[in-house]
C-alpha positions as CSV (number, residue, x, y, z in Angstrom):
1,M,37.5,-106.0,118.0
2,A,36.9,-102.8,116.1
3,S,38.5,-104.2,113.0
4,K,36.2,-107.3,113.1
5,V,33.2,-105.0,113.3
6,I,34.4,-103.0,110.4
7,G,35.1,-106.1,108.4
8,L,31.7,-107.5,109.1
9,R,30.1,-104.2,108.1
10,E,32.0,-104.1,104.8
11,R,31.0,-107.7,104.0
12,N,27.4,-106.8,104.7
13,R,27.7,-103.8,102.5
14,Q,29.3,-105.8,99.6
15,H,26.5,-108.4,100.0
16,R,23.8,-105.7,99.7
17,V,25.5,-104.1,96.8
18,G,25.7,-107.5,95.1
19,L,22.0,-108.0,95.6
20,I,21.2,-104.6,94.2
21,L,23.4,-105.1,91.1
22,G,22.0,-108.6,90.5
23,A,18.4,-107.3,90.7
24,A,19.2,-104.4,88.4
25,S,20.9,-106.6,85.9
26,R,17.9,-108.9,85.7
27,L,15.3,-106.1,85.5
28,F,17.3,-104.1,82.9
29,A,17.4,-107.3,80.8
30,Q,13.7,-108.0,81.2
31,G,12.1,-104.6,81.0
32,G,14.8,-102.3,79.8
33,Y,16.8,-99.6,81.5
34,D,14.5,-96.7,81.0
35,S,11.4,-98.6,82.3
36,T,13.0,-100.0,85.4
37,R,12.5,-98.0,88.6
38,I,14.7,-97.8,91.7
39,E,11.8,-99.1,93.8
40,E,11.5,-102.2,91.6
41,I,15.2,-102.9,92.0
42,A,14.9,-102.6,95.7
43,E,11.9,-104.9,95.8
44,V,13.7,-107.6,93.8
45,A,16.9,-107.2,95.8
46,E,14.8,-107.3,99.1
47,V,16.3,-104.1,100.4
48,A,14.7,-100.7,101.2
49,P,14.7,-98.1,98.4
50,A,16.6,-95.9,100.7
51,T,19.4,-98.5,100.8
52,V,19.7,-98.4,97.0
53,Y,19.8,-94.6,97.0
54,N,22.4,-94.6,99.8
55,Y,24.8,-96.8,97.8
56,F,24.1,-95.5,94.3
57,T,22.2,-92.1,94.4
58,N,20.6,-92.7,91.1
59,K,20.0,-95.4,88.4
60,A,22.8,-94.1,86.2
61,N,25.3,-95.0,89.0
62,I,23.9,-98.5,89.2
63,L,24.5,-98.9,85.4
64,T,28.0,-97.5,85.9
65,A,28.7,-100.2,88.6
66,L,27.3,-102.9,86.3
67,A,29.5,-101.7,83.5
68,A,32.5,-101.7,85.8
69,R,31.6,-105.3,86.9
70,H,31.5,-106.2,83.2
71,V,35.0,-105.0,82.7
72,Y,36.3,-106.8,85.8
73,S,34.6,-110.1,84.9
74,S,35.8,-110.0,81.3
75,W,39.4,-109.0,82.1
76,A,40.9,-112.5,82.5
77,E,39.5,-113.7,79.2
78,R,40.8,-110.6,77.4
79,S,44.2,-110.8,79.0
80,A,44.6,-114.4,78.1
81,Y,43.8,-113.6,74.4
82,V,46.2,-110.8,74.3
83,Q,49.0,-112.9,75.8
84,N,48.5,-115.6,73.2
85,P,46.8,-114.2,70.1
86,P,46.6,-115.8,66.6
87,S,49.9,-115.4,64.8
88,D,48.5,-113.2,62.1
89,P,47.9,-109.6,63.1
90,V,44.7,-109.1,61.1
91,E,43.2,-112.4,62.5
92,A,44.3,-111.4,66.0
93,V,42.6,-108.0,65.9
94,Q,39.5,-109.4,64.2
95,G,39.3,-112.1,66.8
96,F,39.7,-109.7,69.7
97,E,36.9,-107.5,68.4
98,R,34.7,-110.6,68.2
99,L,35.5,-111.4,71.8
100,L,34.7,-107.8,72.9
101,A,31.4,-107.9,71.1
102,D,30.4,-111.2,72.6
103,Q,31.4,-110.2,76.1
104,A,29.5,-106.9,75.8
105,M,26.2,-108.4,74.7
106,R,26.6,-111.3,77.2
107,T,26.6,-109.0,80.2
108,L,24.5,-105.9,79.3
109,G,21.6,-105.4,76.9
110,R,21.4,-103.1,73.9
111,E,19.5,-100.4,75.8
112,C,22.1,-100.3,78.6
113,W,25.0,-99.9,76.2
114,R,23.0,-97.2,74.4
115,V,22.7,-95.2,77.6
116,I,26.5,-95.7,78.3
117,M,27.5,-94.6,74.8
118,A,25.2,-91.6,75.0
119,A,26.6,-90.4,78.3
120,P,29.3,-88.1,76.8
121,Y,26.5,-86.1,75.1
122,L,23.7,-86.4,77.6
123,Q,25.7,-86.6,80.9
124,P,29.1,-85.0,80.2
125,G,31.4,-85.4,83.2
126,S,29.2,-87.9,84.9
127,R,30.4,-91.2,86.4
128,L,29.0,-93.0,83.4
129,H,30.9,-90.7,81.0
130,R,34.1,-91.3,82.9
131,A,33.5,-95.0,83.0
132,G,33.2,-95.0,79.2
133,I,36.5,-93.2,78.8
134,I,38.2,-95.8,81.1
135,F,36.7,-98.7,79.1
136,G,38.1,-97.3,75.8
137,W,41.5,-96.7,77.4
138,L,41.6,-100.3,78.7
139,I,40.9,-101.7,75.2
140,E,43.6,-99.4,73.7
141,R,46.0,-100.8,76.3
142,H,45.3,-104.3,75.3
143,Y,45.8,-103.4,71.7
144,R,49.1,-101.6,72.3
145,R,50.4,-104.7,74.0
146,M,49.3,-107.0,71.3
147,L,50.4,-104.8,68.4
148,R,53.8,-104.1,69.9
149,T,54.4,-107.9,70.0
150,F,53.7,-108.1,66.3
151,Q,56.0,-105.2,65.6
152,E,58.8,-106.8,67.6
153,R,58.3,-109.9,65.4
154,G,58.7,-107.9,62.3
155,Q,55.0,-108.4,61.2
156,L,54.3,-104.6,61.5
157,D,56.6,-102.0,60.0
158,A,59.0,-100.6,62.5
159,D,57.8,-97.0,61.7
160,V,54.2,-97.8,62.6
161,D,52.9,-95.7,65.5
162,I,51.5,-98.4,67.8
163,R,49.6,-96.0,70.0
164,A,48.0,-94.3,67.1
165,L,47.1,-97.7,65.5
166,A,45.6,-98.9,68.7
167,E,43.5,-95.7,69.0
168,L,42.3,-96.2,65.4
169,I,41.3,-99.8,65.9
170,T,39.5,-99.0,69.1
171,A,37.6,-96.2,67.3
172,I,36.6,-98.6,64.5
173,G,35.2,-101.1,67.0
174,T,33.5,-98.4,69.0
175,Y,31.9,-96.9,65.9
176,H,30.5,-100.3,64.8
177,F,29.3,-101.2,68.3
178,G,27.5,-97.9,68.4
179,R,25.7,-98.8,65.2
180,R,24.8,-102.2,66.7
181,V,23.2,-100.7,69.9
182,S,21.4,-98.0,68.0
183,D,19.9,-100.3,65.3
184,E,17.5,-102.9,66.5
185,N,17.8,-104.8,63.2
186,M,21.6,-105.1,63.2
187,T,22.7,-108.6,64.2
188,L,25.8,-109.4,66.2
189,D,27.2,-111.3,63.1
190,T,26.8,-108.2,61.0
191,L,28.6,-106.2,63.6
192,K,31.5,-108.6,63.5
193,Q,31.7,-108.7,59.7
194,D,31.7,-104.9,59.4
195,I,34.5,-104.6,62.0
196,E,36.5,-107.3,60.3
197,R,36.2,-105.6,57.0
198,H,37.4,-102.2,58.3
199,V,40.2,-103.8,60.3
200,L,41.5,-105.5,57.2
201,I,41.4,-102.2,55.3
202,T,43.3,-100.5,58.2
203,F,46.1,-103.0,57.9
204,L,46.3,-103.4,54.2
205,G,45.8,-99.7,53.3
206,V,43.9,-98.6,50.2
207,M,46.8,-99.0,47.8
208,P,48.0,-102.3,46.4
209,R,51.3,-103.5,47.9
210,Q,53.3,-103.0,44.7
211,A,52.3,-99.4,44.7
212,R,53.9,-98.7,48.0
213,P,57.4,-100.2,47.9
214,D,58.7,-97.9,50.6
215,A,56.3,-99.4,53.2
216,P,57.2,-103.1,53.2
217,G,56.1,-105.7,55.6
218,V,53.0,-104.0,57.0
219,L,51.6,-107.5,57.0
220,A,53.9,-110.4,56.6
221,R,51.2,-112.5,54.9
222,H,49.8,-110.0,52.4
């Protein structure tokens, strides 16, 4: 009997949390993160403000939960891509970066991502900061898996440090996404084009192939 009561209590809790996150997501999209108050979120979610504070303590924790929900909801699509990427490494990485950008802007607005990306500087050690670290690590893990497959096929040189390459590509994507969320005039298409250009340079290097004969096969096609 006690387990049934606990189960019901947990379902009710999850339901209320879902209502709060849904309300926050809509309000953040409509009026912006900074302008939205906890009381407004509670009103739209049809719960007491005390309930919101009880579950999340502050607005930053609500945003952290929304960001975590974004990662969870986008995981299947990302994993499917990594398991069956385009056959060319450059196209595969460029395509994955386009997917990441589309997913990010589909679920959270520019202002929300701005707050998340500023957390290491404005809220060091916070849940939001730790969430950002985890997000980057998950993307790197996807890249390590995908790049290792290309290396095993002989499309990347055997001496390439896959972990370092994955970190570099993730840093490139993060840099350009940061430009996108900080610049109101930068379009999603421009973001994708800039990332694609730098990804290509990363793979090809800055020297022509004939000038680096001791590094063959970095890309099979080029």
